Structure formats: structure tokens, C-alpha cells
MINU-426177 format. One line per 10 residues: their letters; for each residue x, y, z of C-alpha. Coordinates in steps of 0.001 Angstrom, whole numbers, padded with zeros to 6 digits, always signed. Layout:
BEGIN
A	X:Y:Z  ...
//
This chain:
BEGIN
MKAVDKTAPA	+044855:-052543:-000267  +046915:-055588:+001622  +050258:-055660:+000886  +052031:-059047:-000778  +054166:-061183:+000921  +057069:-062653:-001020  +059545:-064577:+001370  +059780:-068364:-000110  +060125:-070600:+002830  +063597:-071515:+003758
GERWLAELRT	+064983:-073556:+001197  +062760:-073003:-001479  +064196:-069404:-003449  +062244:-067499:-006372  +063896:-067595:-009677  +063821:-064141:-010449  +066580:-064658:-007616  +068696:-066755:-008924  +072295:-066848:-010908  +072856:-067902:-014679
GASGKVAHLA	+074256:-070983:-014122  +071974:-071895:-011203  +068880:-074254:-011169  +066261:-075714:-009021  +063322:-077459:-008680  +059818:-076001:-009106  +058266:-076541:-005900  +054637:-073794:-006389  +053624:-071083:-008681  +052063:-068091:-007007
GGHGVQSRLI	+049414:-065546:-009644  +046836:-066050:-011503  +044762:-069101:-013277  +046110:-066446:-016697  +050030:-066917:-015680  +049923:-070188:-013778  +048387:-071425:-017965  +050906:-069570:-019726  +053369:-071335:-017760  +052198:-074695:-017965
GMGIRPGVTL	+051891:-074161:-021519  +055786:-073739:-021436  +055693:-076551:-019288  +056889:-074981:-016068  +055095:-076845:-013343  +055853:-077876:-010290  +058326:-080683:-009582  +060439:-080428:-013394  +063453:-078657:-012567  +065076:-075480:-014476
EVRRNDGRGP	+068515:-074065:-015192  +068988:-070476:-014898  +070603:-069821:-018500  +070959:-065949:-018367  +069819:-063487:-015024  +071936:-060337:-015904  +069167:-059110:-012662  +067305:-056764:-014869  +065636:-057363:-017824  +064127:-061447:-019463
VVVAVGRARV	+065475:-064020:-016678  +065901:-066957:-019387  +065619:-070835:-018278  +066666:-074329:-020091  +063274:-076703:-019038  +064178:-079701:-020300  +065922:-079213:-023876  +063693:-076063:-024162  +064701:-072291:-024128  +062006:-070391:-022769
ALGRGMASQI	+062750:-065969:-022052  +060291:-064819:-019570  +060038:-061503:-017568  +061260:-060677:-014353  +057320:-060298:-013269  +056444:-064130:-014723  +059996:-065314:-012777  +059202:-063808:-010029  +056268:-066163:-010052  +057972:-069531:-009662
RVA	+059678:-070502:-006470  +061693:-073245:-006350  +064310:-076030:-004064
//
């Protein structure tokens, strides 16, 4: 089984790494078609700015997407690269 490289390019971080209050613009959606479709359906797509409302280091990551609040599981939050 091939190891997955989870390092983000310089200047980018995974959403799950951001602390509460931080924000960033979505640079890339990783994962398969199903994950990407689900994220896009929630309004999370490249170019959109997200603000982390809650990230306690465990449990869901709550982000603001425009005027909406979305709770993402840590696995899904780890598929979103932000700059």
C-alpha cells in the first residue's frame, strides 16, 4: 500500500491544522470524487474564504462559509488545503 503525502505546499495548510479564529482561502480539495462533491455541495470550493469558528484539536471543525456554519469531521477537514 502506497503512503499518502499529507504535507501541504509552502504557504498552505490543511484546514484541520488551523486554530479557532483563523481564516484562509480554499486552495485545493483533496480526496475522491465523493468527498469533493460533498464539500462543493456545502459551498466549500477553491477560492472561497473559510473562517474557523471552532477547532479544539479533536472532534468536528466548525467553519463559517459565507453566512452559514458548517461542522466538518476531522477527516474531511484534513482534505481541504487553505492559503
